[in-house]
C-alpha positions in Angstrom: 0.0 0.0 0.1 1.1 3.4 -0.9 0.7 6.2 1.9 0.1 9.6 0.6 -0.2 12.8 2.6 -2.6 15.0 0.5 -1.7 18.1 2.9 1.7 18.5 1.4 1.3 19.4 -2.4 3.8 17.7 -4.8 5.1 15.1 -2.2 4.4 11.5 -2.7 5.6 8.7 -0.6 6.6 5.4 -2.4 6.8 2.2 -0.3 10.1 0.6 -0.3 9.9 -1.0 3.1 7.7 -3.2 5.3 4.6 -1.8 6.8 5.9 -1.9 10.3 8.8 0.2 9.4 7.1 3.1 7.3 7.5 6.5 7.9 4.8 9.0 6.6 5.4 12.2 4.9 3.5 14.1 7.6 5.9 12.6 10.2 8.9 13.8 7.9 7.3 17.3 7.8 6.8 17.4 11.7 10.4 16.6 12.3 9.9 12.9 13.6 12.9 10.7 12.5 12.8 6.9 12.5 15.3 4.9 14.7 18.6 4.1 13.2 17.5 0.6 12.2 14.4 2.2 10.5 16.4 4.8 8.8 18.0 2.5 6.3 14.7 1.0 5.1 12.4 4.1 5.3 10.2 5.0 2.5 11.6 6.8 -0.3 10.3 10.2 -0.4 9.9 12.1 -3.7 9.4 15.9 -3.1 8.6 17.7 -6.2 7.9 21.0 -4.3 11.4 21.3 -2.4 13.5 24.2 -3.6 16.6 23.3 -5.4 19.8 25.0 -4.5 20.1 26.8 -7.7 18.4 30.2 -7.7 15.5 30.4 -10.1 15.8 26.9 -11.1 12.5 25.1 -12.0 12.3 21.4 -11.9 11.2 20.5 -15.6 8.1 18.7 -16.3 10.0 15.6 -17.4 11.3 15.1 -13.9 7.7 13.7 -13.0 8.2 11.1 -15.9 11.6 10.0 -14.8 11.8 6.3 -14.9 11.1 4.2 -11.6 14.6 2.7 -11.5 15.9 6.3 -11.4 13.6 7.3 -8.6 14.0 4.1 -6.6 17.8 4.1 -6.8 18.0 7.9 -5.9 20.3 7.2 -2.9 22.6 5.2 -4.9 23.0 7.6 -7.9 23.3 10.8 -5.8 26.7 9.7 -4.6 29.1 12.4 -5.2 27.9 15.9 -3.7 25.5 14.3 -1.6 28.0 12.2 -0.1 30.1 15.1 1.2 27.2 17.6 1.6 27.5 19.8 4.6 31.3 19.3 5.0 33.1 22.7 5.4 35.5 23.4 2.7 38.6 23.1 5.0 37.3 19.3 5.6 36.2 18.6 2.3 39.4 19.2 0.4 41.6 17.1 2.6 38.9 14.3 2.4 38.8 14.5 -1.4 42.6 14.7 -1.5 43.2 11.5 0.7 40.7 9.6 -1.6 42.3 11.0 -4.9 45.9 10.3 -3.7 44.8 6.8 -2.5 43.1 6.0 -6.1 46.3 7.4 -7.8 48.7 5.2 -5.9 46.6 2.2 -6.1 45.9 2.3 -9.8 49.3 3.5 -11.2 51.2 1.6 -8.5 49.5 -1.5 -9.6 50.3 -0.9 -13.3 53.9 0.1 -12.4 54.4 -3.4 -10.7 52.8 -5.2 -13.4 54.5 -3.6 -16.3 58.0 -3.1 -14.7 58.4 -5.6 -11.5 56.4 -8.8 -12.2 56.9 -11.8 -14.5 54.5 -10.2 -16.8 57.0 -7.3 -17.4 59.3 -9.5 -19.8 56.3 -10.5 -21.9 55.1 -6.7 -22.0 58.6 -5.6 -23.0 57.9 -6.1 -26.7 55.0 -3.4 -26.6 57.4 -0.9 -24.8 57.8 2.3 -26.7 61.2 2.9 -25.1 63.2 -0.2 -24.5 65.6 1.5 -22.0 64.6 0.9 -18.3 63.2 3.8 -16.2 65.4 5.0 -13.5 64.3 4.6 -9.8 65.0 8.2 -9.0 62.7 9.3 -11.7 59.9 7.0 -10.4 60.2 8.6 -7.2 59.9 12.0 -8.5 56.9 11.1 -10.5 55.3 9.8 -7.4 56.2 13.0 -5.4 55.0 15.1 -8.0 51.8 13.1 -8.5 50.7 13.1 -5.0 50.9 17.0 -5.0 49.2 17.2 -8.2 46.3 15.1 -7.4 45.7 17.1 -4.3 45.5 20.0 -6.6 43.1 18.4 -8.7 40.9 17.4 -5.8 41.1 21.1 -4.7 39.3 22.0 -7.9 36.6 19.5 -7.2 36.2 20.6 -3.6 35.7 24.3 -4.9 33.2 23.1 -7.7 31.2 21.2 -5.1 31.4 24.0 -2.6 30.1 26.3 -5.1 27.3 24.0 -6.2 26.1 23.5 -2.5 26.0 27.4 -2.1 24.1 28.0 -5.5 26.9 29.7 -7.4 27.3 27.2 -10.4 24.9 24.7 -12.2 26.4 21.6 -11.0 23.7 19.3 -9.6 23.7 15.9 -7.9 20.6 14.1 -8.8 20.3 12.9 -12.4 16.5 13.6 -12.7 16.9 17.5 -12.0 17.2 17.8 -15.7 15.8 15.7 -18.6 17.9 12.5 -19.0 18.7 13.4 -22.5 20.7 16.3 -21.5 23.3 13.9 -19.6 24.9 12.4 -22.9 24.9 15.9 -24.5 26.7 17.4 -21.4 29.2 14.6 -21.4 29.9 15.1 -25.2 30.3 18.9 -24.4 32.8 18.3 -21.8 34.8 15.9 -24.0 34.8 18.5 -26.9 35.8 21.3 -24.3 38.5 19.2 -22.7 40.0 18.2 -26.0 40.3 21.8 -27.4 41.3 23.3 -23.8 44.1 20.6 -23.2 45.4 21.1 -26.7 45.6 24.8 -26.6 47.0 25.0 -23.3 49.6 22.4 -24.0 50.5 24.3 -27.3 50.7 27.6 -25.4 53.1 26.0 -22.8 55.6 25.2 -25.4 55.3 28.5 -27.2 55.0 31.0 -24.3 58.2 31.5 -22.1 56.2 32.2 -18.8 54.2 29.0 -19.5 56.9 26.9 -20.4 58.5 27.7 -17.0 55.3 26.0 -15.4 55.2 23.1 -17.8 58.6 22.0 -18.3 58.8 20.4 -14.8 56.7 17.6 -16.5 59.2 17.1 -19.1 61.8 16.2 -16.7 60.4 12.6 -17.3 61.5 11.7 -20.7 60.8 8.0 -20.3 57.5 8.2 -18.1 55.8 5.4 -16.1 52.1 5.1 -15.2 53.1 7.5 -12.3 53.9 10.2 -14.8 50.1 10.8 -15.7 50.1 13.4 -12.5 53.7 14.2 -12.4 53.2 18.0 -13.0 54.0 21.2 -11.3 51.1 22.0 -8.9 50.3 25.1 -10.9 50.4 23.2 -14.1 48.0 20.8 -12.7 45.7 23.1 -11.3 45.2 24.9 -14.8 44.8 21.6 -16.5 42.0 20.6 -13.9 40.5 24.0 -13.9 37.6 23.0 -16.4 36.2 21.4 -13.4 35.7 24.9 -11.8 34.4 26.6 -14.8 32.4 24.3 -16.9 29.5 24.2 -14.3 29.4 28.0 -14.8 28.7 27.5 -18.7 25.8 24.9 -18.5 24.0 22.6 -16.1 25.7 19.3 -15.6 25.4 16.2 -13.3 28.3 15.9 -11.0 28.8 12.2 -12.0 29.0 13.2 -15.7 31.4 15.9 -15.1 33.9 14.1 -12.8 33.5 10.9 -14.7 34.3 12.5 -17.9 37.1 14.3 -16.5 38.5 11.3 -14.8 38.3 9.0 -17.9 40.1 11.5 -20.2 42.7 12.8 -17.9 43.4 10.1 -15.6 42.4 6.7 -17.1 43.5 7.5 -20.5 46.2 9.8 -19.5 47.6 6.8 -17.5 47.8 4.7 -20.6 49.5 7.6 -22.5 52.2 7.7 -19.9 52.6 4.1 -19.2 54.8 3.8 -22.2 53.3 0.6 -23.7 51.3 0.1 -27.1 49.5 -3.1 -26.9 47.7 -4.2 -29.9 44.3 -3.7 -28.4 44.9 0.2 -27.9 45.2 2.7 -30.6 47.9 2.1 -33.1 51.0 4.3 -33.3 50.1 4.6 -37.0 46.4 5.7 -36.2 45.6 9.0 -38.0 43.0 10.3 -35.6 43.7 9.0 -32.2 46.7 9.6 -29.7 48.4 6.4 -28.6 50.9 6.1 -25.9 53.6 6.1 -28.8 52.6 9.6 -29.7 52.7 11.0 -26.2 55.9 9.1 -25.4 57.6 10.8 -28.6 56.3 14.2 -27.1 58.3 13.4 -24.0 61.4 11.8 -25.4 62.2 13.7 -28.6 59.6 15.6 -30.8 58.7 18.0 -27.7 57.0 20.5 -30.1 54.7 18.1 -31.7 51.7 15.8 -30.5 50.1 18.3 -28.2 46.7 16.3 -28.1 45.7 14.2 -25.5 42.8 12.0 -26.9 42.5 12.6 -30.5 44.8 13.9 -33.2 42.4 16.3 -35.1 44.0 19.5 -33.5 47.3 18.4 -34.3 46.6 17.6 -37.8 44.7 20.9 -38.4 47.6 23.0 -36.9 50.4 20.8 -38.5 51.9 19.4 -35.3 51.3 15.7 -35.7 54.3 13.6 -35.5 54.0 9.9 -36.7 56.3 6.9 -36.7 56.8 7.4 -40.5 58.1 11.0 -39.6 60.6 9.5 -37.1 61.8 7.0 -39.8 62.6 9.8 -42.0 65.0 10.9 -39.6 66.2 7.6 -38.3 65.8 4.9 -41.0 66.5 2.0 -38.7 63.8 3.1 -36.0 60.7 0.9 -35.5 57.8 1.6 -33.4 56.4 -1.2 -31.3 53.9 -2.3 -33.8 56.5 -2.4 -36.5 58.9 -4.3 -34.4 56.3 -6.9 -33.9 55.4 -7.1 -37.7 59.1 -7.5 -38.5 59.4 -10.3 -36.0 56.4 -12.0 -37.4 57.8 -11.6 -41.1 61.3 -12.9 -40.0 59.6 -16.1 -38.4 57.4 -16.6 -41.4 60.5 -16.4 -43.7 62.5 -18.7 -41.4 59.6 -21.3 -41.5 
């Protein structure tokens, strides 16, 4: 049975718990709270009249048509800003920094051990972009810089969450605050903005003396490991992470969509780019439109004024800064990228047979 309180316009109570553990809308209004045991299983309250934290925002009509699975799993989906809601900024930033640094050390550390310190490392070596080993002091430097830079990224996240909680930007926590079809559009918009911003800022760092002083710290690592994805000067990383701050001022966006897209592009794909391995199931070094680990490794190792793109090669193609294995072979005729090395081995084995 569904209990409904007609005295509260726009509020409905959906029964998601046993009858003896229900809490009515009236008891919520009057301030009664269930016991801790009941709190976990209480009815899910959908309040269409509760004001949003964005001044002037009106819940769209489509919110009433949100699929039941979204409404019933609301507590699970509202997992970012709602998880940290109410924390003062001086607490929020350190908490997020600890989470981010832990994630960084876990993911990048695991990949480093797998690719450089395990039995699998010898098998994976044939896909390595640079065959020379990485120096231990470089790895320590990457970790030290990565911890500081991840703290700066989480500072941007904390500022964005604080602005949203106080109604200054358009970041929202519940996926049904706007039509669901706006979520994939906002993800696409973030992807395009990040791609253009990353290339433009990266290009400017190699053209402007002042910006180069900020960015050159990252180029200390000419043979990067997975830890190198965050091995920037703190100011450099803060600027790279700044879209987390200003994108929510441009258009409304779900916090999961913003943070998820940024993390996928900059951390997940960036870890692959800095790992220094080109396995066959990832973009080819000869790919015309995608950036592979070879392209970014070459940007670190030799052709530092090329391959500024981070995910696609369109900007590099348009502005003439794309550098490919064929370009390197013209300078070093005996050079072979990992893919070409494997093809040569296969051809030699076939010829020997």
